[in-house]
LUMPAFI-43791 format. One record per residue (C-alpha): residue number from 1; residue in one letter; x, y, z. Coordinates in Angstrom, 3 decimals, decimal comma. Example, Ala and Ser with C-alpha at 12.3 -4.5 7.8 and 13.67 -1.06 7.14 Angstrom:
2
n/res/x/y/z
1/a/12,300/-4,500/7,800
2/s/13,670/-1,060/7,140
***
This chain:
78
n/res/x/y/z
1/x/2,817/-21,538/-29,135
2/x/2,315/-24,685/-27,155
3/x/-1,020/-25,019/-25,277
4/x/-0,683/-24,970/-21,467
5/x/-2,079/-28,393/-19,902
6/x/-2,659/-29,662/-16,469
7/x/-1,370/-33,177/-16,514
8/x/-2,999/-35,158/-13,718
9/x/-4,279/-35,380/-10,219
10/x/-3,613/-38,383/-8,037
11/x/-1,322/-40,338/-5,561
12/x/2,261/-40,548/-6,030
13/x/3,855/-41,744/-8,297
14/x/2,051/-40,181/-11,328
15/x/2,648/-40,842/-14,846
16/x/1,353/-39,439/-17,953
17/x/1,981/-40,842/-21,485
18/x/2,179/-38,083/-24,214
19/x/-0,097/-38,765/-27,248
20/x/2,252/-39,293/-30,411
21/x/3,771/-36,181/-31,850
22/x/3,488/-33,970/-28,856
23/x/6,314/-32,756/-26,443
24/x/5,985/-31,657/-22,888
25/x/8,010/-28,707/-21,543
26/x/7,432/-28,035/-17,933
27/x/7,109/-24,440/-16,775
28/x/6,128/-25,249/-13,033
29/x/5,125/-28,173/-11,278
30/x/2,904/-27,749/-8,151
31/x/2,267/-30,860/-5,748
32/x/0,883/-31,295/-2,331
33/x/2,185/-33,767/0,152
34/x/0,631/-35,287/3,236
35/x/2,994/-36,343/6,132
36/x/0,271/-37,524/8,355
37/x/1,752/-41,003/8,231
38/x/5,430/-39,928/8,102
39/x/7,635/-41,113/10,784
40/x/9,929/-38,013/10,579
41/x/10,497/-34,910/8,781
42/x/10,859/-35,723/4,904
43/x/11,993/-33,877/1,748
44/x/9,076/-33,585/-0,713
45/x/11,122/-34,714/-4,040
46/x/9,849/-34,275/-7,539
47/x/11,522/-36,432/-10,211
48/x/10,937/-35,953/-13,626
49/x/11,517/-38,734/-16,353
50/x/11,675/-38,876/-20,241
51/x/9,376/-40,942/-22,203
52/x/11,865/-43,903/-22,237
53/x/12,468/-43,871/-18,322
54/x/15,695/-41,863/-18,292
55/x/15,800/-39,749/-15,144
56/x/16,038/-35,991/-16,406
57/x/16,045/-34,124/-12,971
58/x/15,253/-34,459/-9,514
59/x/14,038/-31,388/-7,635
60/x/13,874/-30,550/-3,999
61/x/13,013/-27,623/-1,898
62/x/15,258/-25,824/0,402
63/x/13,142/-27,225/3,528
64/x/11,792/-30,450/5,145
65/x/8,254/-31,057/5,810
66/x/7,513/-31,942/9,271
67/x/6,101/-35,332/10,009
68/x/2,312/-34,981/10,501
69/x/2,188/-31,637/8,329
70/x/0,955/-30,912/4,798
71/x/2,657/-28,855/2,435
72/x/2,073/-27,505/-1,166
73/x/5,324/-27,353/-2,909
74/x/6,111/-25,441/-6,258
75/x/9,029/-26,689/-8,346
76/x/10,414/-24,316/-11,222
77/x/11,498/-22,481/-13,003
78/x/13,175/-25,307/-15,021
***
């Protein structure tokens, strides 16, 4: 069984390179969005890419975040 990891915290976009021989199977992704400088409501999107840069999936929640508001969004299960 794989050991769960907390990948990184930081500002978007966030990248993490896996060590040689390891695999990454996301079970859930959570992110905090700050719309303080947004001009309008926005969709908090999560894009997942392969190690070679191919887009594997783009995940968008069912509701927008209002301009000036903040939100914690959970993506999953995958």
